[in-house]
Every structure is written in C-alpha cells, then in structure tokens.
N, C-alpha and C positions, 0 to 999 in steps of 0.2 A: 708211509708209516713213520710217525714222529717218535723220537726217543726223548723221554723226560727223566732226568735224574732228580730225586728229591732227597736232600739231606734232612735229617730229622723226620724222615718219612713215616715212622711208626709212632710219632707223637700225636697229640690231640688234633692239631691242624693238619699234620701230614696225612693222617688216616682219612680225614674228610677230603683232602685234595686227591688222594689216590682214588677214592670212590667217585669223585666228580669226574676225573679224567677218564676213568674206565667205563662209567655208566651213563654219563650225562652229555659229554661233549661229542658231537658228531656220531659216527657209527662206532659201535663197540669194536675194539681192536685197533682203533686209530692210534693209540699210544702204546709203546713199549716202555714200561716203567722200571727203573732201577732204584732201589731204596738203599740209602747210605745212612745207617742209624746206629747209635751207641748200643742199642739193645741187641744188635747183630754183630757186635765186636768192631764196628766201624767208628772212627773218631776223627773229626775234622781237625783236631790238634795234631794229627799225624800227617805230615805233608805227603810222604811217599804213598800212603794209603789212598788219599783222595786223588793224587796225581795218577796213580795206576788205574783207579776206577774210571776217571775221565778219559784217559788214553785208550782204555779197552772198550768202554761203552760208547764213546763219541756222541754225547747227547746233543740234541738240537736245543733243548730247553734245560736249564738248571734252576730249580726252585730251592733256594738256600734257606731252609727253615731251622736248621740245627742251631740251638742257642741255649744258654743258661738264662732262662727267662723269668725265674721266680725272684722277685725283688728282694724279699728278706734274705734269701740264700746268697744272692750276689752281694748283699751288704755285709753278711757274716764272712763271706769268702770271696772278696773282690778279685783276688789273683785268678781263681778258677773261672770267674765270670769273664775276665779279660782274655784269658787263654782261649776260651771257647768262642766268645763273641767277636773279638778282634783278630786274634791269631788264626782262629778257624776260618774267618772270612778271608784273611790274607792268603792262607794256604789254598783256598778254593780259587781265588782270582789268579794267583801265581801259577797254579796248575793249569788253568785255562790258557794263560799267556804262554807258558813253556811248551804245551802240547800243540799250540797253534789252532786250537778249536775255535770255531766261529759260533759257539753256543750263545744263545740269548739267556741272560741271567736275571732272575728276580731275587733280591735279598730282602728278607722280611725285617724291616726296621720296627720302630715303635713310637707311639706318642710320648713315651717317657723321655725321648730326646728333647722335647720342648720344656719339660720340667713342670713343677707345680708352683703354687703361690705366686701367680702372675696376675698383673692388672689388665691384661689384654681382654677385649670383649670377645674376640675370636682368634683362632689359630689357623693360619694358612701356611703353605709351604715356604712363604717368604718370611714368616715370623722367625725371630732370632731364637736359636736353640739354646736353652739354658737348663740342661739336665740337673736334677737335684739328688740323684741316686747313682751309686757305682754302676748299676745296670744301664741307666740312661746314658751315662758317660761312655761306657764301653760300646753301646750301640751307635752313638753319635760318631765315635772314632771310626767305627766300621763304615758308616755312611760316608764319612770324609774320604776314607780309603777307596770306596767304590767310585766316588766322583773323580778321584785322581787317576785310577786305572782306566776309567772310561775316557778321560780327556787325553791321557798320554799314550795309551795303547789301543785306543779305538774299540774297546770291548763294550758291547751294549749291555748296560747294567741298570735295571730299574730297582729303586728302593721304595718300598711301601711303608708308610708310617700309619699303622692301624691303632685305633683306640681299643678298648677292651672287647674281645670277642668271646662269646659264650655259646653253649649248646650242649647236646648230648655227648658224653664222653670226656668232658673237661675234668681236670684234676680237682678233687675236693680241697686242695690247697688254696684255691681261689674262691672268693666270697660267694658268688652266685651258685656255683656248683656245690659248695659246702652247705649252704642253706637248703638247696634242693635235696641233698642227701639227708640232712637232718629232719626235714619235713617227712620224707619217705620213712625214716626210722621212727618218727613220732606216730605216723599212721599205723605202723606195724607193732611197735612196742610201747606206745604211750609215753615216750620220753618228753621231757621239757626242753625247749630250745633256749639256751642261755646265749646272750649276745651282748656286745659292747655298744659303742657309738655307731648309730645308723644314719648319721646326717651327711656322710660323705656322698658327693654327687659324682657320677661317672657316666660315660657314654658307652652304650653296649650295641654290638652288631652280632648277628647270628654267624657262627663260623661257616655255615653253608653259603652265606652271602660273601664272606671273606674269600673263600677259595674260588668262587666264581669270579671275584674281582682279580685274584692272582692270575687266573688264566687270561683275562683281558689285558692286564697290566704288562705281562711279559712281552707282548708284541708292540708295546709303545717304545718311543725313543728314550734313551737314558735320561734319568731324572728322578726326582722325589715326588711321591704322590700320597696325599692323605687318604685314608679310608676310615669312614665312620658312618653314623646313621643319625636319625632324628630322635633316637631313644636316649635322652639324657635325663636320668632319674636318680633319686637317692637310694641308698641301700635299704632304707626303711620301706620305700615303695616296693622294692624287689621282694623283701621278706613278706610284706603284706599280700602281694599278689600270689606268692607261693602258698602261704597259709590258707588263703581263700580257695585255692585249688584242692586242698586236702579233703579227703572223703570223711575225715573225722575232725573233731575239735582239736586244734593244736594249741598248746600253751607256750607262750614265750615269756622270757624273764630277762630284764635288763640288769646286767651285772657290772657295777662300776669298775671292778677289777679287770674287766676285759676292754676298758676304754683305751683308745690310742689317740694321741694328739695328731691332728691333721688339719690342713687348710681347707676352708669351705669355698675358696675361690676355684672356679672351674670355667675357663674360657670355652666358648662354643667351638667345636671342631668344624672346620670348613673343608669339605671334600669336593667342592664344585669343579675344581680343575680336572680331577679324574672323571667325574660324572659327565662333564661336557665333551671330553675326548672319547669316551667309550659308551655313553648312554647308561652306565651302570647306576642302579639304585637298589638299596636293600629291598628284598621281597618279603622276608619273614617279619611278622609283627612280634613285639616283645612278649605278648601273652603266649603266642605259639611256641616261641623259643623256650620260655620258662616251663611250659607244660611238657615239651619234649624232653627237657633236662630232668624234670621231676619223674617222668615215666622211665627214663633211663635208670634212675636210682631206685625206683620201685622194683624194677627187674633185678637190680644188683644186691639190694640189702636182704 
C-alpha cells in the first residue's frame, strides 16, 4: 500500500489526480491518499501544519500542486503569490528534510517560467528561463529551490513544467473553460458571446493526460521535465470548435473593449525528454477534451 499526499488536492488538477490514483493505476486500494488543501483549512504557508501532516502520514509520494496559479491575480497581489508558490514550497521541502522522510516529491512547475515574447523556435528544459510575470518568477524561484534541496540534501524532487492543461472541471477564470461555459449558456438562454482578441496561440493538454504524466514523473530521478502536446492552436480556433459543437446557433461578437495586448510569438514546446524516458504521449484529442468540457458546463448551468 502506497501513501500519496496531494497538496492542493481539491483543486482542478488535484481532483483529477485523486481519481486517477484511486481508479486507474493498478488495483483499487493501491493508494492511501491524504489531501492537504486550503478548502479544508490546510495552508502550505503554515510550516507547522504541513510538517505535522508529513510526520504523521509518512507519505511515499508527495504531489505538490498547491499554488496561486491565476496569472492576473498574482500580478495584482504578487506578495500572496510568492508566499504560496515559493514559501509554501520551502515549507514542504523543509518539512520533508526535518522529518527525515524519504518521500519522492513532484512539484508542479509551469511553462510560465520560460516567459513569453521569445525568439526561440522551441523550448526545451535547457532553454533559458525568462519569466515575464510575477507568477512565472515565483515558480522559477521554487524550481531553483527544488534543485538546491535535491543537490544538497539528496531529496528526490521532480519538477514538471506543463503548458496549459484543460478539461472538465476547470475554473471559468481560464479562457477555454470560460468559452465552454458561455457556449453552454448560449445553448440554454440564447445569450451572445462577446470576446476580445482571439489571435493568441497556446498549447493545450488534457488534464487527464497531465495527471497520468505526474504519476510517471514522480518515479524519475530529480530534474525538470516539460509536459505538453501537439495541440498548439489559437483561441479563435478553440472558440470555433466549441461553437460548432453547440446544438443551437451560437452568436459571437468581437468587442474592441475586451482586447488585451499580447505577443503573437509562441515557441513550440518540446517534451521529448519526458516522452523518451517514460513512453508518455497525450491520449486525448483536442476535440474530445473540448466536448467533455462543454458537457461539464451543460450539466452545470
């Protein structure tokens, strides 16, 4: 019986990871799971709280997903972002060190560590990190901390840098889920979808593929591993696919007041290092992910 501690375990990715570990990997009951989540009164910014949990639960695996991950929020309140993303990670690593646990740790990093507006044709783990947002800076600082703890204290720490992950249950604060929700509302209420600039290009991976990658990654040696897919598309294409899935005619309207300035440069993410080591490739097609997300919101609105 393996013990898995998941920080941020009740968040979007955490819920999918719980489901995957409980229902997909090996025999049911292979994992005993402990959830450490703000919704339950747990806070990674509280050192004694995370130390006590690790000391009492004694996890084999720690999936550290707890983060302040919404870029606009971290820009408006960078102090809170650094307290959660950097200090929270420090508290976790120091708790493992002080308790003498031999837990294998996965820390969820982000492609935001590489930054935007780059001239690179592709981004590998060897590409220079040049974050352009407080969120990206806080996560890069946490990644550097992980490398230091791994080197000095011998703790096995894997950092994954994933590009955008989407799927059923994602917050409507994020573009793909927001558009899926609005299409579901348009089907039900006949509302018009107002939008801004749709030219931004992003890479999308289904969250169910991401959590499968997490389970594979945590058994690797310490290091940084990119996670992405072949689905690099514009926001315009995302909205087009969603409206084409609608059971009624959906009207969209371009509103100049909703436009945001953004770079059109988007280097291709290279995840071949991880793929070669594990054999992992995304299984979900973009159309399937979008339909599942739309169905989620059809049930919710």
